[in-house]
N, C-alpha and C positions, 0 to 999 in steps of 0.2 A: 503494501500499500504504497500510495503517495500523496503527503499533507502537503496544502500550499497557500501561502498567506497574503493579504491583497499586500500590496507593495512591495513584494520578495517577489523572486526569479520562483519560476515554478521548477527548473532543473539550476543544476550551480552551474552550469555551461552557457546557459541563456542568460542574455543579455537586455530583455524583454521584463518586463515586471508585470505581475499578474493585475489583473484590475477588480477583481474578486478572489476570498476565501473558498478553497477547495480541496478534494481529495481525490485520485485517482487508483482505483482498487479492480480488479481482475474476478470475476464472478461466476465466469464459464469457460471452459476448454472448447464445448462444444462447438461443430465445425457448421452447423447447420442455424438456421434463425431459429426453428422449431426448440433444437436443443438449447439455444442459446437465452429463446426465452422462458422455459421451464428452469431452468436454472434460475435466472435472477428472477423470477416469483417467488423462487424458495428461498433467493438469499437475502430479497425483501420482506417476508413473512419471518425468514429466524432473527433478523435484526432491526424489528421495526422499534424498541427502544431506542436501538444507536440511533435511529431514521429522526426520531426524535428528538435526541438531543443535539445532532449536526443543524436542527431547524431552530434549538434554542441559542448554538453557538454562530449561526448565521455562516452555517458553513454550506454550500453550494454543490448537489451534487448530480449527474447527469448518467443516464442507463444511455452506454453507446453499444450500438450493436454492428460488429462489421460484418458485411457481406460481401460475396465476391460473385461475380457471372461472366460469361464469354464477353470479352469486349463486345463481339460482332451480334449480340443479342440484341435487336431493337427496341426492348422493352422488358422490364418487369418489374413486378406488381410483388408487394410486401404487405402482411396486415396484423394487424396487434389487436387479439382481440378485446372486447370490451371487461373482461372479468380480468385480464390482467391488467389494461391502463388504469381498473379502478386501483390495485396495488399499487399502480406509478404514483397515481396521484394522492393515494394517500401518504405515502411518504415523502411524497413533496418533491421529490424526483422528475429533473427535465429526462426527454426520449430523445434519443440523436440516432439515426440510423449512416451509417458510415459504406459508403460502397466503394468497392475496389474491383478494375475492371481488371481480367486476366488476361494475358497474355495466351494463345491457341499453341500447342507445341510448335505449328508449323509456319509461327509468326517470327522473324527476323527480324 
């Protein structure tokens, strides 16, 4: 886990100062979005008291889901179900989806 504070660099080598308090915590090693959501829901349920504490400390948190797809795919759709979004909202956490276009083997 990495905690960062407003006015301090997020990383030791960064010249940029953070505009917010926050932290980075890996909650899943799942390769698919479904597995990541399952793990994140479990994490939010288990850590609900910590999320209340984070709100009191004015720490900012974001769940960032990393997904990959073939760069030639014309479009890709991702769905977050209401039950999961309810857990995210109760925890006071932002939700982010990071999309990574992956090269195919024949791309050079």
